[in-house]
C-alpha positions as a Markdown table, in Angstrom:
| # | Residue | x | y | z |
|---|---|---|---|---|
| 1 | Unk | -13.6 | 21.2 | 15.1 |
| 2 | Unk | -16.6 | 23.6 | 15.0 |
| 3 | Unk | -19.4 | 22.4 | 12.8 |
| 4 | Unk | -20.7 | 24.4 | 9.9 |
| 5 | Unk | -24.4 | 24.8 | 9.2 |
| 6 | Unk | -24.4 | 21.6 | 7.2 |
| 7 | Unk | -22.9 | 19.7 | 10.1 |
| 8 | Unk | -19.4 | 19.3 | 8.6 |
| 9 | Unk | -16.4 | 20.8 | 10.3 |
| 10 | Unk | -15.4 | 24.2 | 9.1 |
| 11 | Unk | -12.5 | 24.3 | 6.7 |
| 12 | Unk | -10.7 | 26.8 | 8.9 |
| 13 | Unk | -7.0 | 26.9 | 9.7 |
| 14 | Unk | -6.8 | 23.9 | 12.0 |
| 15 | Unk | -4.2 | 21.4 | 13.1 |
| 16 | Unk | -5.3 | 18.1 | 11.5 |
| 17 | Unk | -5.5 | 15.5 | 14.2 |
| 18 | Unk | -4.9 | 12.7 | 11.7 |
| 19 | Unk | -1.6 | 14.2 | 10.6 |
| 20 | Unk | -0.6 | 14.8 | 14.2 |
| 21 | Unk | -1.4 | 11.2 | 15.1 |
| 22 | Unk | 0.8 | 10.0 | 12.2 |
| 23 | Unk | 3.6 | 12.1 | 13.6 |
| 24 | Unk | 3.1 | 10.6 | 17.0 |
| 25 | Unk | 3.4 | 7.1 | 15.5 |
| 26 | Unk | 6.6 | 8.0 | 13.6 |
| 27 | Unk | 9.0 | 7.3 | 16.4 |
| 28 | Unk | 10.0 | 4.5 | 18.8 |
| 29 | Unk | 8.2 | 2.5 | 20.3 |
| 30 | Unk | 6.0 | 2.7 | 17.1 |
| 31 | Unk | 9.1 | 2.1 | 15.0 |
| 32 | Unk | 11.3 | -1.0 | 15.0 |
| 33 | Unk | 14.4 | 1.3 | 14.6 |
| 34 | Unk | 15.5 | 4.1 | 16.8 |
| 35 | Unk | 16.8 | 6.1 | 13.9 |
| 36 | Unk | 14.1 | 6.6 | 11.3 |
| 37 | Unk | 10.8 | 4.8 | 10.9 |
| 38 | Unk | 10.4 | 1.1 | 10.1 |
| 39 | Unk | 7.3 | -0.7 | 11.2 |
| 40 | Unk | 7.3 | -4.3 | 10.1 |
| 41 | Unk | 4.3 | -6.7 | 10.0 |
| 42 | Unk | 3.7 | -8.3 | 13.5 |
| 43 | Unk | 6.8 | -6.7 | 15.0 |
| 44 | Unk | 7.0 | -5.2 | 18.4 |
| 45 | Unk | 6.5 | -1.8 | 16.9 |
| 46 | Unk | 3.5 | -3.0 | 14.9 |
| 47 | Unk | 1.9 | -4.4 | 18.1 |
| 48 | Unk | 2.5 | -1.1 | 20.0 |
| 49 | Unk | 1.0 | 0.8 | 17.0 |
| 50 | Unk | -2.1 | -1.4 | 16.9 |
| 51 | Unk | -2.6 | -0.9 | 20.7 |
| 52 | Unk | -2.4 | 2.9 | 20.3 |
| 53 | Unk | -4.6 | 3.0 | 17.3 |
| 54 | Unk | -7.2 | 0.8 | 19.0 |
| 55 | Unk | -7.3 | 3.3 | 21.8 |
| 56 | Unk | -8.1 | 6.1 | 19.3 |
| 57 | Unk | -10.8 | 3.9 | 17.7 |
| 58 | Unk | -12.4 | 3.4 | 21.1 |
| 59 | Unk | -12.3 | 7.1 | 21.8 |
| 60 | Unk | -13.9 | 7.8 | 18.5 |
| 61 | Unk | -16.9 | 5.5 | 19.4 |
| 62 | Unk | -15.8 | 2.2 | 17.8 |
| 63 | Unk | -15.3 | -1.3 | 19.1 |
| 64 | Unk | -12.1 | -2.9 | 17.9 |
| 65 | Unk | -10.8 | -6.4 | 17.2 |
| 66 | Unk | -7.7 | -8.1 | 15.6 |
| 67 | Unk | -8.7 | -10.5 | 12.9 |
| 68 | Unk | -7.1 | -13.9 | 12.0 |
| 69 | Unk | -4.5 | -12.2 | 9.8 |
| 70 | Unk | -3.4 | -9.6 | 12.3 |
| 71 | Unk | -5.4 | -6.7 | 10.8 |
| 72 | Unk | -6.8 | -4.1 | 13.3 |
| 73 | Unk | -10.5 | -3.4 | 12.6 |
| 74 | Unk | -12.6 | -0.8 | 14.3 |
| 75 | Unk | -16.4 | -0.9 | 13.9 |
| 76 | Unk | -19.0 | 1.8 | 14.2 |
| 77 | Unk | -22.5 | 0.3 | 14.0 |
| 78 | Unk | -25.1 | 1.6 | 11.7 |
| 79 | Unk | -28.8 | 2.2 | 12.4 |
| 80 | Unk | -29.3 | -1.6 | 12.4 |
| 81 | Unk | -26.8 | -3.7 | 14.4 |
| 82 | Unk | -24.9 | -6.1 | 12.1 |
| 83 | Unk | -25.6 | -4.1 | 8.9 |
| 84 | Unk | -23.2 | -4.4 | 6.0 |
| 85 | Unk | -20.2 | -2.1 | 6.4 |
| 86 | Unk | -18.6 | 0.6 | 4.4 |
| 87 | Unk | -14.9 | -0.3 | 4.8 |
| 88 | Unk | -12.4 | 2.6 | 5.1 |
| 89 | Unk | -8.8 | 1.3 | 5.2 |
| 90 | Unk | -5.2 | 1.5 | 4.5 |
| 91 | Unk | -2.0 | -0.1 | 6.0 |
| 92 | Unk | -0.1 | 0.4 | 9.2 |
| 93 | Unk | 3.2 | -1.2 | 8.1 |
| 94 | Unk | 6.0 | 0.8 | 6.5 |
| 95 | Unk | 9.0 | 0.3 | 4.3 |
| 96 | Unk | 12.5 | 0.8 | 5.9 |
| 97 | Unk | 13.4 | 4.4 | 6.5 |
| 98 | Unk | 9.9 | 5.4 | 5.8 |
| 99 | Unk | 7.8 | 8.5 | 5.8 |
| 100 | Unk | 5.1 | 8.9 | 8.4 |
| 101 | Unk | 2.0 | 9.2 | 6.2 |
| 102 | Unk | 2.1 | 6.4 | 3.6 |
| 103 | Unk | -0.8 | 4.2 | 4.6 |
| 104 | Unk | -1.2 | 5.4 | 8.2 |
| 105 | Unk | -2.8 | 8.7 | 7.3 |
| 106 | Unk | -5.7 | 6.8 | 5.5 |
| 107 | Unk | -6.4 | 4.9 | 8.7 |
| 108 | Unk | -6.3 | 8.0 | 10.9 |
| 109 | Unk | -8.7 | 9.8 | 8.5 |
| 110 | Unk | -11.1 | 6.9 | 8.7 |
| 111 | Unk | -11.0 | 7.2 | 12.5 |
| 112 | Unk | -11.6 | 10.9 | 12.3 |
| 113 | Unk | -14.7 | 10.4 | 10.1 |
| 114 | Unk | -16.2 | 8.1 | 12.7 |
| 115 | Unk | -15.3 | 10.5 | 15.5 |
| 116 | Unk | -17.2 | 13.2 | 13.7 |
| 117 | Unk | -20.3 | 11.0 | 13.2 |
| 118 | Unk | -20.2 | 9.8 | 16.8 |
| 119 | Unk | -19.9 | 13.3 | 18.2 |
| 120 | Unk | -23.1 | 14.2 | 16.4 |
| 121 | Unk | -24.8 | 10.9 | 17.5 |
| 122 | Unk | -25.3 | 10.1 | 13.8 |
| 123 | Unk | -25.9 | 6.5 | 12.7 |
| 124 | Unk | -26.0 | 5.5 | 9.0 |
| 125 | Unk | -27.9 | 2.9 | 7.1 |
| 126 | Unk | -24.7 | 0.9 | 7.0 |
| 127 | Unk | -21.9 | 0.4 | 9.5 |
| 128 | Unk | -18.4 | 1.8 | 9.1 |
| 129 | Unk | -15.4 | -0.4 | 9.6 |
| 130 | Unk | -11.9 | 1.2 | 9.7 |
| 131 | Unk | -9.2 | -1.3 | 8.8 |
| 132 | Unk | -5.5 | -0.9 | 9.6 |
| 133 | Unk | -4.0 | -3.6 | 7.3 |
| 134 | Unk | -1.0 | -5.4 | 8.8 |
| 135 | Unk | 1.1 | -6.1 | 5.7 |
| 136 | Unk | 0.9 | -4.1 | 2.5 |
| 137 | Unk | 4.5 | -3.1 | 1.8 |
| 138 | Unk | 6.0 | -6.6 | 1.9 |
| 139 | Unk | 8.9 | -5.1 | 3.8 |
| 140 | Unk | 9.3 | -8.0 | 6.2 |
| 141 | Unk | 8.6 | -11.0 | 4.1 |
| 142 | Unk | 9.0 | -11.3 | 0.3 |
| 143 | Unk | 5.3 | -11.1 | -0.5 |
| 144 | Unk | 3.1 | -8.0 | -0.2 |
| 145 | Unk | -0.5 | -7.3 | 0.6 |
| 146 | Unk | -0.9 | -10.6 | 2.5 |
| 147 | Unk | -3.4 | -9.2 | 4.9 |
| 148 | Unk | -5.7 | -7.4 | 2.5 |
| 149 | Unk | -5.6 | -10.6 | 0.3 |
| 150 | Unk | -6.8 | -12.5 | 3.4 |
| 151 | Unk | -9.7 | -10.0 | 3.9 |
| 152 | Unk | -10.6 | -10.1 | 0.2 |
| 153 | Unk | -10.6 | -13.9 | 0.2 |
| 154 | Unk | -8.0 | -14.1 | -2.6 |
| 155 | Unk | -5.1 | -15.5 | -0.6 |
| 156 | Unk | -4.7 | -19.1 | -2.0 |
| 157 | Unk | -1.5 | -20.1 | -0.3 |
| 158 | Unk | 0.2 | -18.6 | 2.8 |
| 159 | Unk | 4.0 | -18.7 | 2.4 |
| 160 | Unk | 4.7 | -19.9 | 5.9 |
| 161 | Unk | 8.4 | -20.8 | 5.0 |
| 162 | Unk | 9.1 | -17.2 | 3.9 |
| 163 | Unk | 12.0 | -15.8 | 5.9 |
| 164 | Unk | 12.6 | -12.3 | 7.2 |
| 165 | Unk | 16.0 | -10.6 | 7.7 |
| 166 | Unk | 16.5 | -12.2 | 11.1 |
| 167 | Unk | 15.9 | -15.7 | 9.8 |
| 168 | Unk | 12.4 | -16.0 | 11.3 |
| 169 | Unk | 9.8 | -17.7 | 9.2 |
| 170 | Unk | 6.3 | -16.3 | 8.6 |
| 171 | Unk | 4.9 | -19.3 | 10.4 |
| 172 | Unk | 7.1 | -18.7 | 13.5 |
| 173 | Unk | 6.1 | -15.0 | 13.5 |
| 174 | Unk | 2.4 | -15.8 | 13.3 |
| 175 | Unk | 2.7 | -18.2 | 16.3 |
| 176 | Unk | 4.7 | -15.7 | 18.3 |
| 177 | Unk | 1.9 | -13.1 | 17.7 |
| 178 | Unk | -0.7 | -15.6 | 18.9 |
| 179 | Unk | -2.1 | -16.1 | 15.4 |
| 180 | Unk | -3.0 | -19.6 | 14.0 |
| 181 | Unk | -1.7 | -20.0 | 10.4 |
| 182 | Unk | -4.5 | -22.6 | 9.8 |
| 183 | Unk | -7.1 | -19.9 | 10.5 |
| 184 | Unk | -5.4 | -17.0 | 8.6 |
| 185 | Unk | -7.9 | -17.0 | 5.8 |
| 186 | Unk | -10.8 | -16.8 | 8.2 |
| 187 | Unk | -10.2 | -13.0 | 8.0 |
| 188 | Unk | -12.1 | -13.1 | 4.7 |
| 189 | Unk | -15.3 | -11.1 | 4.3 |
| 190 | Unk | -18.2 | -12.1 | 2.1 |
| 191 | Unk | -19.6 | -9.6 | -0.4 |
| 192 | Unk | -22.8 | -9.5 | 1.5 |
| 193 | Unk | -21.0 | -8.1 | 4.5 |
| 194 | Unk | -19.6 | -5.1 | 2.6 |
| 195 | Unk | -21.1 | -2.0 | 1.0 |
| 196 | Unk | -17.9 | -0.7 | -0.6 |
| 197 | Unk | -14.3 | 0.2 | 0.2 |
| 198 | Unk | -12.9 | 3.7 | 0.4 |
| 199 | Unk | -9.1 | 4.4 | 0.8 |
| 200 | Unk | -7.5 | 7.8 | 1.3 |
| 201 | Unk | -3.8 | 7.9 | 0.6 |
| 202 | Unk | -1.0 | 10.3 | -0.1 |
| 203 | Unk | -0.4 | 10.5 | -3.8 |
| 204 | Unk | 3.3 | 9.4 | -3.6 |
| 205 | Unk | 3.9 | 11.4 | -6.8 |
| 206 | Unk | 4.0 | 15.1 | -7.9 |
| 207 | Unk | 0.9 | 15.4 | -10.1 |
| 208 | Unk | -1.5 | 17.0 | -7.6 |
| 209 | Unk | 1.2 | 19.4 | -6.4 |
| 210 | Unk | 2.0 | 20.5 | -9.9 |
| 211 | Unk | -1.7 | 21.1 | -10.5 |
| 212 | Unk | -2.0 | 23.0 | -7.2 |
| 213 | Unk | -4.8 | 20.6 | -6.1 |
| 214 | Unk | -5.2 | 19.5 | -2.5 |
| 215 | Unk | -6.9 | 16.2 | -3.3 |
| 216 | Unk | -7.6 | 14.1 | -6.4 |
| 217 | Unk | -9.7 | 11.1 | -7.4 |
| 218 | Unk | -8.0 | 7.8 | -8.5 |
| 219 | Unk | -9.5 | 6.2 | -11.6 |
| 220 | Unk | -7.3 | 3.1 | -11.7 |
| 221 | Unk | -4.2 | 1.4 | -10.1 |
| 222 | Unk | -1.4 | 0.3 | -12.3 |
| 223 | Unk | -0.5 | -3.3 | -13.1 |
| 224 | Unk | 2.6 | -4.6 | -11.3 |
| 225 | Unk | 5.1 | -7.4 | -11.5 |
| 226 | Unk | 7.6 | -8.1 | -8.8 |
| 227 | Unk | 10.5 | -10.6 | -9.5 |
| 228 | Unk | 13.5 | -12.0 | -7.7 |
| 229 | Unk | 16.4 | -12.2 | -10.1 |
| 230 | Unk | 19.5 | -14.4 | -9.5 |
| 231 | Unk | 22.7 | -14.4 | -11.5 |
| 232 | Unk | 25.2 | -17.1 | -10.6 |
| 233 | Unk | 28.8 | -17.1 | -11.9 |
| 234 | Unk | 32.0 | -18.4 | -10.3 |
| 235 | Unk | 33.6 | -16.8 | -7.2 |
| 236 | Unk | 37.4 | -16.5 | -7.5 |
| 237 | Unk | 40.4 | -14.8 | -6.1 |
| 238 | Unk | 40.5 | -11.2 | -7.2 |
| 239 | Unk | 44.3 | -11.2 | -7.7 |
| 240 | Unk | 44.7 | -14.5 | -9.6 |
| 241 | Unk | 41.6 | -14.8 | -11.7 |
| 242 | Unk | 42.3 | -13.3 | -15.2 |
| 243 | Unk | 39.7 | -10.8 | -16.4 |
| 244 | Unk | 39.3 | -12.9 | -19.6 |
| 245 | Unk | 38.3 | -16.0 | -17.7 |
| 246 | Unk | 36.0 | -14.5 | -15.1 |
| 247 | Unk | 32.3 | -15.3 | -14.7 |
| 248 | Unk | 31.6 | -12.3 | -12.6 |
| 249 | Unk | 28.0 | -12.3 | -11.4 |
| 250 | Unk | 28.1 | -8.7 | -10.3 |
| 251 | Unk | 29.4 | -7.4 | -13.6 |
| 252 | Unk | 26.6 | -9.3 | -15.3 |
| 253 | Unk | 24.1 | -7.8 | -12.9 |
| 254 | Unk | 25.4 | -4.3 | -13.4 |
| 255 | Unk | 24.9 | -4.7 | -17.2 |
| 256 | Unk | 21.4 | -6.1 | -16.5 |
| 257 | Unk | 20.5 | -3.1 | -14.4 |
| 258 | Unk | 21.4 | -0.7 | -17.2 |
| 259 | Unk | 19.3 | -2.7 | -19.6 |
| 260 | Unk | 16.3 | -2.7 | -17.2 |
| 261 | Unk | 16.6 | 1.1 | -16.9 |
| 262 | Unk | 16.9 | 1.5 | -20.7 |
| 263 | Unk | 13.8 | -0.6 | -21.4 |
| 264 | Unk | 11.8 | 1.1 | -18.6 |
| 265 | Unk | 12.6 | 4.5 | -20.1 |
| 266 | Unk | 11.8 | 3.5 | -23.7 |
| 267 | Unk | 8.1 | 2.8 | -23.1 |
| 268 | Unk | 5.2 | 5.1 | -22.5 |
| 269 | Unk | 5.2 | 7.5 | -19.6 |
| 270 | Unk | 3.2 | 5.1 | -17.3 |
| 271 | Unk | 5.9 | 2.4 | -17.6 |
| 272 | Unk | 8.5 | 2.1 | -14.9 |
| 273 | Unk | 11.1 | -0.5 | -14.1 |
| 274 | Unk | 13.0 | -0.5 | -10.8 |
| 275 | Unk | 15.7 | -2.4 | -9.0 |
| 276 | Unk | 15.6 | -1.5 | -5.3 |
| 277 | Unk | 17.5 | -4.4 | -3.7 |
| 278 | Unk | 20.9 | -5.9 | -4.6 |
| 279 | Unk | 22.7 | -8.7 | -2.6 |
| 280 | Unk | 26.2 | -9.7 | -3.6 |
| 281 | Unk | 27.9 | -12.9 | -2.6 |
| 282 | Unk | 30.3 | -13.8 | -1.1 |
| 283 | Unk | 30.7 | -10.0 | -0.5 |
| 284 | Unk | 34.4 | -9.8 | 0.1 |
| 285 | Unk | 36.6 | -7.0 | -1.4 |
| 286 | Unk | 39.2 | -9.5 | -2.7 |
| 287 | Unk | 36.8 | -12.1 | -4.2 |
| 288 | Unk | 35.2 | -12.0 | -7.6 |
| 289 | Unk | 31.4 | -12.1 | -7.0 |
| 290 | Unk | 29.9 | -15.5 | -7.6 |
| 291 | Unk | 26.3 | -14.8 | -6.9 |
| 292 | Unk | 24.0 | -11.8 | -7.1 |
| 293 | Unk | 20.3 | -11.5 | -6.4 |
| 294 | Unk | 18.2 | -8.4 | -7.0 |
| 295 | Unk | 14.6 | -7.3 | -7.0 |
| 296 | Unk | 12.8 | -6.2 | -10.2 |
| 297 | Unk | 9.6 | -4.2 | -10.0 |
| 298 | Unk | 7.7 | -3.4 | -13.3 |
| 299 | Unk | 4.6 | -1.3 | -13.4 |
| 300 | Unk | 2.4 | 0.2 | -16.1 |
| 301 | Unk | -1.2 | 1.5 | -16.5 |
| 302 | Unk | -2.2 | -1.5 | -18.5 |
| 303 | Unk | -1.2 | -5.2 | -18.4 |
| 304 | Unk | -0.2 | -5.2 | -22.1 |
| 305 | Unk | 2.5 | -2.5 | -21.6 |
| 306 | Unk | 3.7 | -4.1 | -18.4 |
| 307 | Unk | 3.9 | -7.6 | -20.0 |
| 308 | Unk | 5.7 | -6.4 | -23.1 |
| 309 | Unk | 8.3 | -4.7 | -21.0 |
| 310 | Unk | 8.7 | -7.8 | -18.9 |
| 311 | Unk | 9.3 | -9.9 | -22.0 |
| 312 | Unk | 11.9 | -7.5 | -23.3 |
| 313 | Unk | 13.7 | -7.4 | -19.9 |
| 314 | Unk | 13.7 | -11.2 | -19.7 |
| 315 | Unk | 15.2 | -11.5 | -23.2 |
| 316 | Unk | 17.9 | -8.9 | -22.5 |
| 317 | Unk | 18.9 | -10.5 | -19.2 |
| 318 | Unk | 19.1 | -13.9 | -20.8 |
| 319 | Unk | 21.3 | -12.5 | -23.5 |
| 320 | Unk | 23.7 | -11.0 | -20.9 |
| 321 | Unk | 23.8 | -14.2 | -18.9 |
| 322 | Unk | 24.6 | -16.3 | -22.0 |
| 323 | Unk | 27.3 | -13.9 | -23.2 |
| 324 | Unk | 29.0 | -13.8 | -19.8 |
| 325 | Unk | 28.6 | -17.5 | -19.0 |
| 326 | Unk | 26.5 | -17.0 | -15.9 |
| 327 | Unk | 23.3 | -18.8 | -14.9 |
| 328 | Unk | 20.0 | -16.8 | -14.7 |
| 329 | Unk | 16.9 | -17.4 | -12.7 |
| 330 | Unk | 13.9 | -15.1 | -12.6 |
| 331 | Unk | 11.2 | -15.9 | -10.1 |
| 332 | Unk | 7.8 | -14.2 | -10.1 |
| 333 | Unk | 6.8 | -13.0 | -6.6 |
| 334 | Unk | 3.9 | -10.7 | -7.3 |
| 335 | Unk | 1.5 | -10.4 | -10.2 |
| 336 | Unk | -1.0 | -7.6 | -9.7 |
| 337 | Unk | -3.4 | -6.8 | -12.5 |
| 338 | Unk | -4.4 | -3.2 | -13.3 |
| 339 | Unk | -7.4 | -2.3 | -11.1 |
| 340 | Unk | -9.9 | 0.2 | -12.3 |
| 341 | Unk | -11.8 | 1.9 | -9.5 |
| 342 | Unk | -15.5 | 1.5 | -9.6 |
| 343 | Unk | -16.9 | 4.1 | -12.0 |
| 344 | Unk | -20.0 | 5.0 | -10.0 |
| 345 | Unk | -18.2 | 5.3 | -6.7 |
| 346 | Unk | -15.5 | 7.4 | -8.4 |
| 347 | Unk | -18.1 | 9.7 | -9.9 |
| 348 | Unk | -19.7 | 10.2 | -6.4 |
| 349 | Unk | -16.3 | 10.9 | -4.9 |
| 350 | Unk | -15.5 | 13.4 | -7.6 |
| 351 | Unk | -18.8 | 15.1 | -6.9 |
| 352 | Unk | -17.8 | 15.4 | -3.3 |
| 353 | Unk | -14.4 | 16.8 | -4.2 |
| 354 | Unk | -16.0 | 19.5 | -6.3 |
| 355 | Unk | -18.5 | 20.4 | -3.6 |
| 356 | Unk | -15.9 | 20.8 | -0.9 |
| 357 | Unk | -13.1 | 22.4 | -3.0 |
| 358 | Unk | -15.2 | 24.4 | -5.5 |
| 359 | Unk | -13.1 | 22.9 | -8.3 |
| 360 | Unk | -13.6 | 20.0 | -10.7 |
| 361 | Unk | -11.9 | 16.9 | -9.3 |
| 362 | Unk | -8.5 | 16.1 | -10.7 |
| 363 | Unk | -8.5 | 12.4 | -11.9 |
| 364 | Unk | -5.3 | 10.3 | -12.1 |
| 365 | Unk | -4.0 | 6.8 | -12.3 |
| 366 | Unk | -2.0 | 5.5 | -9.3 |
| 367 | Unk | 1.4 | 4.1 | -10.2 |
| 368 | Unk | 1.8 | 2.8 | -6.7 |
| 369 | Unk | 0.0 | -0.4 | -5.5 |
| 370 | Unk | -2.5 | -0.1 | -2.7 |
| 371 | Unk | -4.8 | -2.4 | -0.7 |
| 372 | Unk | -7.6 | -1.1 | -2.8 |
| 373 | Unk | -6.4 | -3.1 | -5.8 |
| 374 | Unk | -6.8 | -6.3 | -3.7 |
| 375 | Unk | -10.1 | -5.3 | -2.1 |
| 376 | Unk | -11.6 | -4.8 | -5.6 |
| 377 | Unk | -12.0 | -8.6 | -5.8 |
| 378 | Unk | -14.4 | -8.3 | -2.8 |
| 379 | Unk | -16.3 | -5.1 | -3.3 |
| 380 | Unk | -16.4 | -1.9 | -5.4 |
| 381 | Unk | -13.6 | 0.4 | -4.5 |
| 382 | Unk | -12.7 | 4.1 | -4.7 |
| 383 | Unk | -9.6 | 6.1 | -3.7 |
| 384 | Unk | -8.9 | 9.7 | -2.7 |
| 385 | Unk | -5.4 | 11.0 | -3.1 |
| 386 | Unk | -3.9 | 13.8 | -1.0 |
| 387 | Unk | -1.1 | 16.1 | -2.3 |
| 388 | Unk | 2.3 | 15.3 | -0.8 |
| 389 | Unk | 5.3 | 17.7 | -0.8 |
| 390 | Unk | 7.3 | 17.3 | -4.0 |
| 391 | Unk | 5.7 | 13.9 | -4.5 |
| 392 | Unk | 8.3 | 12.4 | -2.1 |
| 393 | Unk | 7.3 | 9.1 | -0.4 |
| 394 | Unk | 9.0 | 6.0 | 1.0 |
| 395 | Unk | 11.4 | 8.6 | 2.5 |
| 396 | Unk | 11.7 | 10.5 | 5.8 |
| 397 | Unk | 11.1 | 13.7 | 3.8 |
| 398 | Unk | 7.5 | 12.6 | 3.1 |
| 399 | Unk | 5.3 | 15.6 | 4.1 |
| 400 | Unk | 1.6 | 16.4 | 4.1 |
| 401 | Unk | -0.2 | 19.7 | 4.6 |
| 402 | Unk | -2.6 | 19.9 | 7.6 |
| 403 | Unk | -5.1 | 21.8 | 5.5 |
| 404 | Unk | -5.0 | 19.2 | 2.7 |
| 405 | Unk | -5.7 | 16.4 | 5.3 |
| 406 | Unk | -8.6 | 18.5 | 6.6 |
| 407 | Unk | -9.9 | 18.9 | 3.0 |
| 408 | Unk | -9.7 | 15.1 | 2.6 |
| 409 | Unk | -11.7 | 14.6 | 5.8 |
| 410 | Unk | -14.4 | 17.0 | 4.5 |
| 411 | Unk | -14.6 | 15.2 | 1.2 |
| 412 | Unk | -14.8 | 11.8 | 2.9 |
| 413 | Unk | -17.6 | 13.0 | 5.2 |
| 414 | Unk | -19.5 | 14.5 | 2.3 |
| 415 | Unk | -19.1 | 11.3 | 0.2 |
| 416 | Unk | -20.3 | 9.1 | 3.1 |
| 417 | Unk | -23.3 | 11.3 | 4.0 |
| 418 | Unk | -24.4 | 11.5 | 0.3 |
| 419 | Unk | -24.0 | 7.7 | 0.1 |
| 420 | Unk | -26.1 | 7.3 | 3.2 |
| 421 | Unk | -28.8 | 9.5 | 1.7 |
| 422 | Unk | -29.3 | 7.2 | -1.3 |
| 423 | Unk | -31.1 | 3.8 | -1.3 |
| 424 | Unk | -28.9 | 1.0 | 0.2 |
| 425 | Unk | -26.2 | 0.3 | -2.5 |
| 426 | Unk | -25.2 | -3.1 | -3.7 |
| 427 | Unk | -22.2 | -4.3 | -5.6 |
| 428 | Unk | -24.4 | -5.0 | -8.6 |
| 429 | Unk | -25.6 | -1.4 | -8.7 |
| 430 | Unk | -22.2 | 0.0 | -8.4 |
| 431 | Unk | -20.7 | -2.2 | -11.0 |
| 432 | Unk | -23.4 | -1.7 | -13.6 |
């Protein structure tokens, strides 16, 4: 990219290398499936992806390493070797049948930032570390953000007995990948090692597109609950079990799903409730279902709204179970508090957006969870959203404009160079 007089690449019509690299990583061998994209934590495809991304990190002027949790980390030293680092990160794992840009684009943009600095021989008062987190989605094991929690030092217990779809435990998978479960939490940073955390991510929603804005600034990340719900009735012969005597777990679950949707829709606009997985047992066409498990995801901009909805849903599901004579079990799997982004960093990022785009920064709350919400326990965080086509994400139709990615790169470079021009920041200063 040709530099402008201020040293930043020109916002000309270009093919965005970060977007092109995401496209390159969207197919086998960087996917665990031949048809569509699925990249699971510590899978063969994840390993191939990390090897390729590490090569790009080296080409950009970074050293790279894999930490004790399986995260890929590239480091670009500052003016003083060993200086605290500005972390730029997102995740490299995906959901099943995924789009190509969720998570991965943020990592590619971080590499591109460093490539620009290295091409100019520019060193900053702080180092830059680009992190490709191994597990954010929780698509392999029933727990999400394992690896960012390890980095942030908030992972109390590692669920080594958690089982993936093939029957492998997390402990087995770690050993197979050459990682020692006993050392997993050694991935943790101390606050003194970090300046701040910046994450660029596609919006995964339609707000920026509706506002005709290429990028936006995240002010907070919504509170989230994730549950595993089980309803247990009695399996029986479909031809001989009278309707009046059935304890049909699937019929109870179907009624529960309708109630979950009703309660989710009855709250404020930022409340959402979703069932995305449903497993029926024994799963035969001529057997009354005796056991059903399903996922339940509840999110809202505040913990109060989320918690009130969760209470209403619990009550409604218990009433259904009691009426139908089935057993109910609700297990909490994730409890993520709402995460406000750091006000000072967010203001700085908004200033950079305005400088690059010539328009006031659009501010919005993220309904999706991100590694940034975990990293906030370690250091001040800020997030930059990129417009995505029709707000579609977690879907092969996920699409990003090359010029929007280029704008995001310019904003990130402006933000970082402005940060470097100020006295060395500390978490205390940012949080004041």
